[in-house]
N, CA, C, O and the ligand as a Tripos MOL2 file, in Angstrom:
@<TRIPOS>MOLECULE
protein
  289   287    73     0     0
PROTEIN
NO_CHARGES

@<TRIPOS>ATOM
      1 N         -39.7040  -67.8800  114.0310 N.3       1 MET1
      2 CA        -39.0080  -67.8840  112.7760 C.3       1 MET1
      3 C         -39.8690  -67.9450  111.6080 C.2       1 MET1
      4 O         -40.7630  -68.7910  111.5790 O.2       1 MET1
      5 N         -39.6870  -67.0880  110.5810 N.am      2 PRO2
      6 CA        -40.6220  -66.9260  109.5900 C.3       2 PRO2
      7 C         -40.6330  -68.1610  108.7650 C.2       2 PRO2
      8 O         -39.6380  -68.8850  108.7240 O.2       2 PRO2
      9 N         -41.8470  -68.4640  108.0290 N.am      3 GLU3
     10 CA        -41.6470  -69.4930  107.1690 C.3       3 GLU3
     11 C         -41.0070  -68.9740  105.8880 C.2       3 GLU3
     12 O         -41.0430  -67.8070  105.4970 O.2       3 GLU3
     13 N         -40.4000  -70.0380  105.2720 N.am      4 ALA4
     14 CA        -39.7870  -69.8620  103.8450 C.3       4 ALA4
     15 C         -40.8960  -69.5070  103.0090 C.2       4 ALA4
     16 O         -41.9940  -70.0180  103.2330 O.2       4 ALA4
     17 N         -40.7090  -68.5430  101.9040 N.am      5 PRO5
     18 CA        -41.6290  -68.4190  100.8980 C.3       5 PRO5
     19 C         -41.7820  -69.7270  100.1710 C.2       5 PRO5
     20 O         -40.8890  -70.5740  100.1550 O.2       5 PRO5
     21 N         -43.0950  -69.8810   99.4910 N.am      6 MET6
     22 CA        -43.2030  -71.0990   98.8820 C.3       6 MET6
     23 C         -42.4120  -71.1190   97.4660 C.2       6 MET6
     24 O         -42.5860  -70.2120   96.6520 O.2       6 MET6
     25 N         -41.6790  -72.0230   97.2580 N.am      7 PRO7
     26 CA        -40.9620  -72.0580   95.9080 C.3       7 PRO7
     27 C         -41.8980  -72.3580   94.9350 C.2       7 PRO7
     28 O         -43.0820  -72.5670   95.2000 O.2       7 PRO7
     29 N         -41.3770  -72.3950   93.7020 N.am      8 ILE8
     30 CA        -42.0980  -72.8940   92.3500 C.3       8 ILE8
     31 C         -42.5800  -74.3030   92.6460 C.2       8 ILE8
     32 O         -41.7370  -75.1550   92.9250 O.2       8 ILE8
     33 N         -44.0070  -74.6500   92.6020 N.am      9 PRO9
     34 CA        -44.2670  -75.8700   92.8250 C.3       9 PRO9
     35 C         -43.4920  -76.9900   92.2460 C.2       9 PRO9
     36 O         -43.3120  -76.9740   91.0280 O.2       9 PRO9
     37 N         -43.0160  -77.9430   92.9400 N.am     10 ALA10
     38 CA        -42.3660  -79.0880   92.3840 C.3      10 ALA10
     39 C         -43.1020  -80.1730   91.6210 C.2      10 ALA10
     40 O         -42.5630  -81.0860   90.9950 O.2      10 ALA10
     41 N         -44.3750  -79.9600   91.7510 N.am     11 ASP11
     42 CA        -45.2570  -80.9870   91.0310 C.3      11 ASP11
     43 C         -45.8910  -80.4550   89.7410 C.2      11 ASP11
     44 O         -46.8900  -80.9480   89.2180 O.2      11 ASP11
     45 N         -45.2010  -79.3890   89.2790 N.am     12 ARG12
     46 CA        -45.7730  -78.5320   88.1640 C.3      12 ARG12
     47 C         -45.8640  -79.5970   86.9790 C.2      12 ARG12
     48 O         -46.8740  -79.5470   86.2770 O.2      12 ARG12
     49 N         -44.9570  -80.4910   86.7180 N.am     13 GLU13
     50 CA        -44.8630  -81.4770   85.8370 C.3      13 GLU13
     51 C         -45.9230  -82.4810   85.8020 C.2      13 GLU13
     52 O         -46.2240  -83.0240   84.7390 O.2      13 GLU13
     53 N         -46.6070  -82.8070   87.0950 N.am     14 SER14
     54 CA        -47.6500  -83.5030   87.1770 C.3      14 SER14
     55 C         -48.9300  -82.9370   86.8370 C.2      14 SER14
     56 O         -49.9010  -83.6570   86.6040 O.2      14 SER14
     57 N         -48.9830  -81.5630   86.7950 N.am     15 THR15
     58 CA        -50.0610  -81.0000   86.4510 C.3      15 THR15
     59 C         -50.3760  -80.8630   84.9480 C.2      15 THR15
     60 O         -51.4610  -80.4770   84.5130 O.2      15 THR15
     61 N         -49.3180  -81.2190   84.2050 N.am     16 ILE16
     62 CA        -49.2540  -81.2000   82.7330 C.3      16 ILE16
     63 C         -49.7700  -82.5890   82.0460 C.2      16 ILE16
     64 O         -48.9580  -83.5020   81.8950 O.2      16 ILE16
     65 N         -50.8280  -82.7080   81.7220 N.am     17 GLY17
     66 CA        -51.3670  -83.9890   81.0130 C.3      17 GLY17
     67 C         -51.0540  -83.9290   79.4850 C.2      17 GLY17
     68 O         -50.5360  -82.9460   78.9540 O.2      17 GLY17
     69 N         -51.4130  -85.0660   78.8280 N.am     18 PRO18
     70 CA        -51.1760  -85.2100   77.3510 C.3      18 PRO18
     71 C         -52.0160  -84.0730   76.6110 C.2      18 PRO18
     72 O         -51.6040  -83.6910   75.5160 O.2      18 PRO18
     73 N         -53.1740  -83.5110   77.1540 N.am     19 ALA19
     74 CA        -53.9350  -82.6390   76.5360 C.3      19 ALA19
     75 C         -53.8320  -81.3600   77.0460 C.2      19 ALA19
     76 O         -54.6540  -80.5260   76.6650 O.2      19 ALA19
     77 N         -52.8490  -81.0070   77.9520 N.am     20 THR20
     78 CA        -52.8310  -79.8610   78.7270 C.3      20 THR20
     79 C         -52.2440  -78.6510   77.6670 C.2      20 THR20
     80 O         -51.2870  -78.7910   76.9060 O.2      20 THR20
     81 N         -52.9090  -77.6810   77.7940 N.am     21 ARG21
     82 CA        -52.4320  -76.4100   76.8940 C.3      21 ARG21
     83 C         -51.5080  -75.4190   77.6430 C.2      21 ARG21
     84 O         -51.7870  -75.1470   78.8110 O.2      21 ARG21
     85 N         -50.5220  -74.9090   77.1020 N.am     22 LEU22
     86 CA        -49.9260  -74.0870   77.9220 C.3      22 LEU22
     87 C         -49.5910  -72.7670   77.1600 C.2      22 LEU22
     88 O         -49.2530  -72.7260   75.9770 O.2      22 LEU22
     89 N         -49.7470  -71.5500   78.1000 N.am     23 GLU23
     90 CA        -49.4000  -70.2300   77.3730 C.3      23 GLU23
     91 C         -48.3000  -69.4940   77.7190 C.2      23 GLU23
     92 O         -48.0710  -69.3340   78.9180 O.2      23 GLU23
     93 N         -47.5370  -68.9900   76.8520 N.am     24 CYS24
     94 CA        -46.2890  -68.3070   77.0600 C.3      24 CYS24
     95 C         -46.7010  -66.9140   77.7460 C.2      24 CYS24
     96 O         -47.4830  -66.1150   77.2330 O.2      24 CYS24
     97 N         -46.0310  -66.7350   79.0390 N.am     25 ARG25
     98 CA        -46.2930  -65.4450   79.7710 C.3      25 ARG25
     99 C         -45.7030  -64.2510   79.0770 C.2      25 ARG25
    100 O         -45.9780  -63.1110   79.4510 O.2      25 ARG25
    101 N         -44.9030  -64.4940   78.0820 N.am     26 VAL26
    102 CA        -44.2490  -63.1650   77.3990 C.3      26 VAL26
    103 C         -45.2360  -62.7240   76.3320 C.2      26 VAL26
    104 O         -45.6240  -61.5570   76.2910 O.2      26 VAL26
    105 N         -45.6500  -63.6510   75.4640 N.am     27 CYS27
    106 CA        -46.3430  -63.0400   74.4030 C.3      27 CYS27
    107 C         -47.7800  -63.7010   74.1750 C.2      27 CYS27
    108 O         -48.4980  -63.4380   73.2100 O.2      27 CYS27
    109 N         -48.0830  -64.5540   75.1530 N.am     28 TRP28
    110 CA        -49.4910  -65.1520   75.0940 C.3      28 TRP28
    111 C         -49.6090  -66.3580   74.0140 C.2      28 TRP28
    112 O         -50.6780  -66.9530   73.8770 O.2      28 TRP28
    113 N         -48.6100  -66.6460   73.3560 N.am     29 THR29
    114 CA        -48.7010  -67.8140   72.4160 C.3      29 THR29
    115 C         -49.2650  -69.0820   73.1730 C.2      29 THR29
    116 O         -48.9330  -69.2770   74.3420 O.2      29 THR29
    117 N         -49.9630  -69.7900   72.6300 N.am     30 VAL30
    118 CA        -50.6210  -70.8600   73.1760 C.3      30 VAL30
    119 C         -50.0110  -72.1710   72.4860 C.2      30 VAL30
    120 O         -50.0690  -72.3250   71.2660 O.2      30 VAL30
    121 N         -49.3940  -73.1540   73.3910 N.am     31 TYR31
    122 CA        -49.1010  -74.5610   72.7100 C.3      31 TYR31
    123 C         -50.1990  -75.3210   73.1030 C.2      31 TYR31
    124 O         -50.5560  -75.4990   74.2680 O.2      31 TYR31
    125 N         -50.7830  -75.8150   71.9870 N.am     32 ASP32
    126 CA        -52.0030  -76.9080   72.1700 C.3      32 ASP32
    127 C         -51.2990  -78.1830   71.5700 C.2      32 ASP32
    128 O         -50.7860  -78.2320   70.4520 O.2      32 ASP32
    129 N         -51.3540  -79.2000   72.4830 N.am     33 PRO33
    130 CA        -50.8540  -80.5250   71.9490 C.3      33 PRO33
    131 C         -51.5510  -81.0750   70.9260 C.2      33 PRO33
    132 O         -50.9800  -81.8830   70.1930 O.2      33 PRO33
    133 N         -52.6800  -80.7830   70.7450 N.am     34 ALA34
    134 CA        -53.7480  -81.3000   69.6530 C.3      34 ALA34
    135 C         -53.2900  -80.6770   68.3460 C.2      34 ALA34
    136 O         -53.6680  -81.2610   67.3310 O.2      34 ALA34
    137 N         -52.5850  -79.6550   68.2060 N.am     35 LEU35
    138 CA        -52.2950  -78.8620   66.9740 C.3      35 LEU35
    139 C         -50.6790  -79.1520   66.8650 C.2      35 LEU35
    140 O         -50.1730  -79.1520   65.7420 O.2      35 LEU35
    141 N         -49.9400  -79.3760   67.9210 N.am     36 GLY36
    142 CA        -48.4140  -79.3740   67.6160 C.3      36 GLY36
    143 C         -47.9020  -77.9510   67.5430 C.2      36 GLY36
    144 O         -48.4080  -76.9870   68.1170 O.2      36 GLY36
    145 N         -46.7110  -77.9420   66.6750 N.am     37 ASP37
    146 CA        -46.2050  -76.6810   66.4710 C.3      37 ASP37
    147 C         -45.4040  -76.8050   65.0100 C.2      37 ASP37
    148 O         -44.4690  -77.5710   64.7770 O.2      37 ASP37
    149 N         -45.9140  -76.0070   64.2390 N.am     38 GLU38
    150 CA        -45.4050  -76.0750   62.8110 C.3      38 GLU38
    151 C         -43.9420  -75.3490   62.8490 C.2      38 GLU38
    152 O         -43.0340  -75.7200   62.1060 O.2      38 GLU38
    153 N         -43.8290  -74.5100   63.5820 N.am     39 VAL39
    154 CA        -42.4440  -73.6920   63.5560 C.3      39 VAL39
    155 C         -41.3120  -74.7570   63.7640 C.2      39 VAL39
    156 O         -40.3250  -74.8100   63.0300 O.2      39 VAL39
    157 N         -41.5460  -75.6600   64.8960 N.am     40 TRP40
    158 CA        -40.4890  -76.4150   65.3770 C.3      40 TRP40
    159 C         -40.8330  -77.8590   64.9890 C.2      40 TRP40
    160 O         -40.2790  -78.7970   65.5620 O.2      40 TRP40
    161 N         -41.8480  -78.0690   63.9100 N.am     41 GLN41
    162 CA        -42.3090  -79.2910   63.2400 C.3      41 GLN41
    163 C         -42.4670  -80.3400   64.4090 C.2      41 GLN41
    164 O         -41.8600  -81.4090   64.4870 O.2      41 GLN41
    165 N         -43.3620  -79.8590   65.2730 N.am     42 ILE42
    166 CA        -43.5690  -80.8530   66.3880 C.3      42 ILE42
    167 C         -45.1080  -81.3490   65.8680 C.2      42 ILE42
    168 O         -46.0550  -80.5880   65.6620 O.2      42 ILE42
    169 N         -45.1080  -82.6000   65.7340 N.am     43 PRO43
    170 CA        -46.3750  -83.2740   65.2020 C.3      43 PRO43
    171 C         -47.6490  -83.2320   66.1440 C.2      43 PRO43
    172 O         -47.5000  -83.5120   67.3330 O.2      43 PRO43
    173 N         -48.8810  -82.8970   65.6540 N.am     44 PRO44
    174 CA        -50.0320  -82.9240   66.4900 C.3      44 PRO44
    175 C         -50.1090  -84.2060   67.3560 C.2      44 PRO44
    176 O         -49.8080  -85.3210   66.9290 O.2      44 PRO44
    177 N         -50.5480  -83.9390   68.6340 N.am     45 GLY45
    178 CA        -50.6790  -84.9530   69.5200 C.3      45 GLY45
    179 C         -49.4190  -85.0990   70.5400 C.2      45 GLY45
    180 O         -49.3760  -86.0420   71.3300 O.2      45 GLY45
    181 N         -48.5140  -84.2240   70.4860 N.am     46 THR46
    182 CA        -47.2970  -84.2180   71.3980 C.3      46 THR46
    183 C         -47.5730  -83.2190   72.6340 C.2      46 THR46
    184 O         -47.7030  -81.9960   72.5960 O.2      46 THR46
    185 N         -47.6240  -84.0990   73.7490 N.am     47 PRO47
    186 CA        -47.8320  -83.4830   74.9330 C.3      47 PRO47
    187 C         -46.5820  -82.5310   75.3990 C.2      47 PRO47
    188 O         -45.4310  -82.9190   75.2000 O.2      47 PRO47
    189 N         -46.8180  -81.4070   75.9590 N.am     48 PHE48
    190 CA        -45.7250  -80.3210   76.4050 C.3      48 PHE48
    191 C         -44.5170  -80.9710   76.8870 C.2      48 PHE48
    192 O         -43.3580  -80.6710   76.5970 O.2      48 PHE48
    193 N         -44.9130  -81.8720   77.6380 N.am     49 ASN49
    194 CA        -43.7100  -82.6750   78.4210 C.3      49 ASN49
    195 C         -42.9060  -83.3930   77.6910 C.2      49 ASN49
    196 O         -41.8180  -83.7380   78.1530 O.2      49 ASN49
    197 N         -43.3520  -83.7950   76.2440 N.am     50 GLU50
    198 CA        -42.5350  -84.4990   75.4630 C.3      50 GLU50
    199 C         -41.8840  -83.5700   74.0920 C.2      50 GLU50
    200 O         -41.2990  -83.9670   73.0840 O.2      50 GLU50
    201 N         -42.2240  -82.3220   74.4930 N.am     51 LEU51
    202 CA        -41.4360  -81.4170   73.3760 C.3      51 LEU51
    203 C         -39.8720  -81.6320   73.7250 C.2      51 LEU51
    204 O         -39.4780  -81.9700   74.8420 O.2      51 LEU51
    205 N         -39.1350  -81.4170   72.7430 N.am     52 PRO52
    206 CA        -37.7940  -81.4800   72.8080 C.3      52 PRO52
    207 C         -37.1250  -80.6720   73.6750 C.2      52 PRO52
    208 O         -37.5700  -79.5280   73.7680 O.2      52 PRO52
    209 N         -36.0250  -81.0020   74.4420 N.am     53 PRO53
    210 CA        -35.5200  -79.9580   75.5130 C.3      53 PRO53
    211 C         -34.9660  -78.6830   74.8940 C.2      53 PRO53
    212 O         -34.8360  -77.7200   75.6500 O.2      53 PRO53
    213 N         -34.6160  -78.5500   73.5880 N.am     54 HIS54
    214 CA        -34.3160  -77.1910   73.0210 C.3      54 HIS54
    215 C         -35.6670  -76.3350   72.6250 C.2      54 HIS54
    216 O         -35.5260  -75.1920   72.1900 O.2      54 HIS54
    217 N         -36.8470  -76.8500   72.7690 N.am     55 TRP55
    218 CA        -37.9720  -76.3010   72.2780 C.3      55 TRP55
    219 C         -38.1100  -74.9360   73.1120 C.2      55 TRP55
    220 O         -37.9000  -74.8280   74.3200 O.2      55 TRP55
    221 N         -38.5090  -73.9000   72.2230 N.am     56 SER56
    222 CA        -38.8530  -72.7190   73.0670 C.3      56 SER56
    223 C         -39.9540  -72.0060   72.2880 C.2      56 SER56
    224 O         -40.1910  -72.4130   71.1510 O.2      56 SER56
    225 N         -40.6980  -70.9130   72.8170 N.am     57 CYS57
    226 CA        -41.6570  -70.3400   72.1120 C.3      57 CYS57
    227 C         -41.3120  -70.0240   70.7340 C.2      57 CYS57
    228 O         -40.2950  -69.4020   70.4250 O.2      57 CYS57
    229 N         -42.2550  -70.5030   69.8390 N.am     58 PRO58
    230 CA        -42.1950  -70.2010   68.4460 C.3      58 PRO58
    231 C         -42.2780  -68.8530   68.0830 C.2      58 PRO58
    232 O         -41.8150  -68.4770   67.0060 O.2      58 PRO58
    233 N         -42.8520  -68.0370   68.9140 N.am     59 ASN59
    234 CA        -43.0730  -66.5640   68.5750 C.3      59 ASN59
    235 C         -41.9830  -65.4590   69.3050 C.2      59 ASN59
    236 O         -41.6910  -64.3870   68.7750 O.2      59 ASN59
    237 N         -41.5130  -65.8580   70.4390 N.am     60 CYS60
    238 CA        -40.7130  -65.0260   71.1140 C.3      60 CYS60
    239 C         -39.2810  -65.6940   71.8060 C.2      60 CYS60
    240 O         -38.3610  -65.0670   72.3310 O.2      60 CYS60
    241 N         -39.4020  -67.0720   71.6370 N.am     61 SER61
    242 CA        -38.1770  -67.8160   71.9900 C.3      61 SER61
    243 C         -38.0830  -67.9710   73.4340 C.2      61 SER61
    244 O         -37.0200  -68.4340   73.8470 O.2      61 SER61
    245 N         -39.0890  -67.6420   74.3830 N.am     62 ALA62
    246 CA        -39.2050  -68.0670   75.7350 C.3      62 ALA62
    247 C         -38.8390  -69.4610   76.0310 C.2      62 ALA62
    248 O         -39.0900  -70.2980   75.1640 O.2      62 ALA62
    249 N         -38.3170  -69.8080   77.0600 N.am     63 GLU63
    250 CA        -37.8980  -71.2570   77.3360 C.3      63 GLU63
    251 C         -39.3140  -71.8250   77.7040 C.2      63 GLU63
    252 O         -40.3090  -71.1150   77.8520 O.2      63 GLU63
    253 N         -39.2840  -73.2580   77.8400 N.am     64 LYS64
    254 CA        -40.5110  -73.9340   78.2350 C.3      64 LYS64
    255 C         -40.9010  -73.5290   79.7880 C.2      64 LYS64
    256 O         -42.0490  -73.6910   80.2040 O.2      64 LYS64
    257 N         -39.9170  -73.0260   80.5520 N.am     65 THR65
    258 CA        -40.3200  -72.6750   81.8710 C.3      65 THR65
    259 C         -41.0240  -71.4110   81.9990 C.2      65 THR65
    260 O         -41.5200  -71.0420   83.0630 O.2      65 THR65
    261 N         -41.0730  -70.6750   80.8010 N.am     66 GLY66
    262 CA        -41.8960  -69.4410   80.8480 C.3      66 GLY66
    263 C         -43.4580  -69.6780   80.3930 C.2      66 GLY66
    264 O         -44.2560  -68.7520   80.2410 O.2      66 GLY66
    265 N         -43.7620  -71.0520   80.2020 N.am     67 PHE67
    266 CA        -45.0440  -71.2480   79.8710 C.3      67 PHE67
    267 C         -46.0050  -71.3460   81.0710 C.2      67 PHE67
    268 O         -45.4230  -71.8330   82.0400 O.2      67 PHE67
    269 N         -47.2010  -71.0590   81.2950 N.am     68 LEU68
    270 CA        -47.9080  -71.2740   82.2770 C.3      68 LEU68
    271 C         -49.2990  -72.2130   81.6600 C.2      68 LEU68
    272 O         -49.8190  -72.2190   80.5440 O.2      68 LEU68
    273 N         -49.6000  -72.9320   82.8470 N.am     69 VAL69
    274 CA        -50.7150  -74.0460   82.4260 C.3      69 VAL69
    275 C         -51.9060  -73.2240   82.2420 C.2      69 VAL69
    276 O         -52.2290  -72.3080   82.9990 O.2      69 VAL69
    277 N         -52.5760  -73.6130   81.1510 N.am     70 LEU70
    278 CA        -54.0280  -73.1030   80.8490 C.3      70 LEU70
    279 C         -55.0510  -73.9140   81.6130 C.2      70 LEU70
    280 O         -55.1520  -75.1190   81.3850 O.2      70 LEU70
    281 N         -55.7170  -73.3870   82.3940 N.am     71 ASP71
    282 CA        -57.1290  -74.3070   82.8780 C.3      71 ASP71
    283 C         -58.2430  -73.9820   82.1670 C.2      71 ASP71
    284 O         -58.6770  -72.8330   82.0760 O.2      71 ASP71
    285 N         -58.7700  -75.0370   81.6090 N.am     72 ASP72
    286 CA        -60.1140  -74.7660   80.9690 C.3      72 ASP72
    287 C         -61.3050  -74.8270   81.9280 C.2      72 ASP72
    288 O         -62.4450  -74.6230   81.5110 O.2      72 ASP72
    289 ZN        -43.5620  -66.4060   73.6570 Zn       73 ZN73
@<TRIPOS>BOND
     1     1     2 1
     2     2     3 1
     3     3     4 2
     4     3     5 am
     5     5     6 1
     6     6     7 1
     7     7     8 2
     8     7     9 am
     9     9    10 1
    10    10    11 1
    11    11    12 2
    12    11    13 am
    13    13    14 1
    14    14    15 1
    15    15    16 2
    16    15    17 am
    17    17    18 1
    18    18    19 1
    19    19    20 2
    20    19    21 am
    21    21    22 1
    22    22    23 1
    23    23    24 2
    24    23    25 am
    25    25    26 1
    26    26    27 1
    27    27    28 2
    28    27    29 am
    29    29    30 1
    30    30    31 1
    31    31    32 2
    32    31    33 am
    33    33    34 1
    34    34    35 1
    35    35    36 2
    36    35    37 am
    37    37    38 1
    38    38    39 1
    39    39    40 2
    40    39    41 am
    41    41    42 1
    42    42    43 1
    43    43    44 2
    44    43    45 am
    45    45    46 1
    46    46    47 1
    47    47    48 2
    48    47    49 am
    49    49    50 1
    50    50    51 1
    51    51    52 2
    52    51    53 am
    53    53    54 1
    54    54    55 1
    55    55    56 2
    56    55    57 am
    57    57    58 1
    58    58    59 1
    59    59    60 2
    60    59    61 am
    61    61    62 1
    62    62    63 1
    63    63    64 2
    64    63    65 am
    65    65    66 1
    66    66    67 1
    67    67    68 2
    68    67    69 am
    69    69    70 1
    70    70    71 1
    71    71    72 2
    72    71    73 am
    73    73    74 1
    74    74    75 1
    75    75    76 2
    76    75    77 am
    77    77    78 1
    78    78    79 1
    79    79    80 2
    80    79    81 am
    81    81    82 1
    82    82    83 1
    83    83    84 2
    84    83    85 am
    85    85    86 1
    86    86    87 1
    87    87    88 2
    88    87    89 am
    89    89    90 1
    90    90    91 1
    91    91    92 2
    92    91    93 am
    93    93    94 1
    94    94    95 1
    95    95    96 2
    96    95    97 am
    97    97    98 1
    98    98    99 1
    99    99   100 2
   100    99   101 am
   101   101   102 1
   102   102   103 1
   103   103   104 2
   104   103   105 am
   105   105   106 1
   106   106   107 1
   107   107   108 2
   108   107   109 am
   109   109   110 1
   110   110   111 1
   111   111   112 2
   112   111   113 am
   113   113   114 1
   114   114   115 1
   115   115   116 2
   116   115   117 am
   117   117   118 1
   118   118   119 1
   119   119   120 2
   120   119   121 am
   121   121   122 1
   122   122   123 1
   123   123   124 2
   124   123   125 am
   125   125   126 1
   126   126   127 1
   127   127   128 2
   128   127   129 am
   129   129   130 1
   130   130   131 1
   131   131   132 2
   132   131   133 am
   133   133   134 1
   134   134   135 1
   135   135   136 2
   136   135   137 am
   137   137   138 1
   138   138   139 1
   139   139   140 2
   140   139   141 am
   141   141   142 1
   142   142   143 1
   143   143   144 2
   144   143   145 am
   145   145   146 1
   146   146   147 1
   147   147   148 2
   148   147   149 am
   149   149   150 1
   150   150   151 1
   151   151   152 2
   152   151   153 am
   153   153   154 1
   154   154   155 1
   155   155   156 2
   156   155   157 am
   157   157   158 1
   158   158   159 1
   159   159   160 2
   160   159   161 am
   161   161   162 1
   162   162   163 1
   163   163   164 2
   164   163   165 am
   165   165   166 1
   166   166   167 1
   167   167   168 2
   168   167   169 am
   169   169   170 1
   170   170   171 1
   171   171   172 2
   172   171   173 am
   173   173   174 1
   174   174   175 1
   175   175   176 2
   176   175   177 am
   177   177   178 1
   178   178   179 1
   179   179   180 2
   180   179   181 am
   181   181   182 1
   182   182   183 1
   183   183   184 2
   184   183   185 am
   185   185   186 1
   186   186   187 1
   187   187   188 2
   188   187   189 am
   189   189   190 1
   190   190   191 1
   191   191   192 2
   192   191   193 am
   193   193   194 1
   194   194   195 1
   195   195   196 2
   196   195   197 am
   197   197   198 1
   198   198   199 1
   199   199   200 2
   200   199   201 am
   201   201   202 1
   202   202   203 1
   203   203   204 2
   204   203   205 am
   205   205   206 1
   206   206   207 1
   207   207   208 2
   208   207   209 am
   209   209   210 1
   210   210   211 1
   211   211   212 2
   212   211   213 am
   213   213   214 1
   214   214   215 1
   215   215   216 2
   216   215   217 am
   217   217   218 1
   218   218   219 1
   219   219   220 2
   220   219   221 am
   221   221   222 1
   222   222   223 1
   223   223   224 2
   224   223   225 am
   225   225   226 1
   226   226   227 1
   227   227   228 2
   228   227   229 am
   229   229   230 1
   230   230   231 1
   231   231   232 2
   232   231   233 am
   233   233   234 1
   234   234   235 1
   235   235   236 2
   236   235   237 am
   237   237   238 1
   238   238   239 1
   239   239   240 2
   240   239   241 am
   241   241   242 1
   242   242   243 1
   243   243   244 2
   244   243   245 am
   245   245   246 1
   246   246   247 1
   247   247   248 2
   248   247   249 am
   249   249   250 1
   250   250   251 1
   251   251   252 2
   252   251   253 am
   253   253   254 1
   254   254   255 1
   255   255   256 2
   256   255   257 am
   257   257   258 1
   258   258   259 1
   259   259   260 2
   260   259   261 am
   261   261   262 1
   262   262   263 1
   263   263   264 2
   264   263   265 am
   265   265   266 1
   266   266   267 1
   267   267   268 2
   268   267   269 am
   269   269   270 1
   270   270   271 1
   271   271   272 2
   272   271   273 am
   273   273   274 1
   274   274   275 1
   275   275   276 2
   276   275   277 am
   277   277   278 1
   278   278   279 1
   279   279   280 2
   280   279   281 am
   281   281   282 1
   282   282   283 1
   283   283   284 2
   284   283   285 am
   285   285   286 1
   286   286   287 1
   287   287   288 2
@<TRIPOS>SUBSTRUCTURE
     1 MET1         2 RESIDUE 1 A MET
     2 PRO2         6 RESIDUE 1 A PRO
     3 GLU3        10 RESIDUE 1 A GLU
     4 ALA4        14 RESIDUE 1 A ALA
     5 PRO5        18 RESIDUE 1 A PRO
     6 MET6        22 RESIDUE 1 A MET
     7 PRO7        26 RESIDUE 1 A PRO
     8 ILE8        30 RESIDUE 1 A ILE
     9 PRO9        34 RESIDUE 1 A PRO
    10 ALA10       38 RESIDUE 1 A ALA
    11 ASP11       42 RESIDUE 1 A ASP
    12 ARG12       46 RESIDUE 1 A ARG
    13 GLU13       50 RESIDUE 1 A GLU
    14 SER14       54 RESIDUE 1 A SER
    15 THR15       58 RESIDUE 1 A THR
    16 ILE16       62 RESIDUE 1 A ILE
    17 GLY17       66 RESIDUE 1 A GLY
    18 PRO18       70 RESIDUE 1 A PRO
    19 ALA19       74 RESIDUE 1 A ALA
    20 THR20       78 RESIDUE 1 A THR
    21 ARG21       82 RESIDUE 1 A ARG
    22 LEU22       86 RESIDUE 1 A LEU
    23 GLU23       90 RESIDUE 1 A GLU
    24 CYS24       94 RESIDUE 1 A CYS
    25 ARG25       98 RESIDUE 1 A ARG
    26 VAL26      102 RESIDUE 1 A VAL
    27 CYS27      106 RESIDUE 1 A CYS
    28 TRP28      110 RESIDUE 1 A TRP
    29 THR29      114 RESIDUE 1 A THR
    30 VAL30      118 RESIDUE 1 A VAL
    31 TYR31      122 RESIDUE 1 A TYR
    32 ASP32      126 RESIDUE 1 A ASP
    33 PRO33      130 RESIDUE 1 A PRO
    34 ALA34      134 RESIDUE 1 A ALA
    35 LEU35      138 RESIDUE 1 A LEU
    36 GLY36      142 RESIDUE 1 A GLY
    37 ASP37      146 RESIDUE 1 A ASP
    38 GLU38      150 RESIDUE 1 A GLU
    39 VAL39      154 RESIDUE 1 A VAL
    40 TRP40      158 RESIDUE 1 A TRP
    41 GLN41      162 RESIDUE 1 A GLN
    42 ILE42      166 RESIDUE 1 A ILE
    43 PRO43      170 RESIDUE 1 A PRO
    44 PRO44      174 RESIDUE 1 A PRO
    45 GLY45      178 RESIDUE 1 A GLY
    46 THR46      182 RESIDUE 1 A THR
    47 PRO47      186 RESIDUE 1 A PRO
    48 PHE48      190 RESIDUE 1 A PHE
    49 ASN49      194 RESIDUE 1 A ASN
    50 GLU50      198 RESIDUE 1 A GLU
    51 LEU51      202 RESIDUE 1 A LEU
    52 PRO52      206 RESIDUE 1 A PRO
    53 PRO53      210 RESIDUE 1 A PRO
    54 HIS54      214 RESIDUE 1 A HIS
    55 TRP55      218 RESIDUE 1 A TRP
    56 SER56      222 RESIDUE 1 A SER
    57 CYS57      226 RESIDUE 1 A CYS
    58 PRO58      230 RESIDUE 1 A PRO
    59 ASN59      234 RESIDUE 1 A ASN
    60 CYS60      238 RESIDUE 1 A CYS
    61 SER61      242 RESIDUE 1 A SER
    62 ALA62      246 RESIDUE 1 A ALA
    63 GLU63      250 RESIDUE 1 A GLU
    64 LYS64      254 RESIDUE 1 A LYS
    65 THR65      258 RESIDUE 1 A THR
    66 GLY66      262 RESIDUE 1 A GLY
    67 PHE67      266 RESIDUE 1 A PHE
    68 LEU68      270 RESIDUE 1 A LEU
    69 VAL69      274 RESIDUE 1 A VAL
    70 LEU70      278 RESIDUE 1 A LEU
    71 ASP71      282 RESIDUE 1 A ASP
    72 ASP72      286 RESIDUE 1 A ASP
    73 ZN73       289 GROUP 0 **** ****
């Protein structure tokens, strides 16, 4: 019996810390918590996990799930 393919990691949220930057996989826009987001009027210091549910990429409107964690 074949093993089921790996689903999207359920612990993705836990890999996102207060200073974790994420990159839009559609247009490569980076969300940097240290900068916030002028388009959405997100104040600097806002972690990705604390962005409002309706937040989307300020450049291409991709949903938050379309962002990938950037490893420094
Ligand atoms: Zn984008």
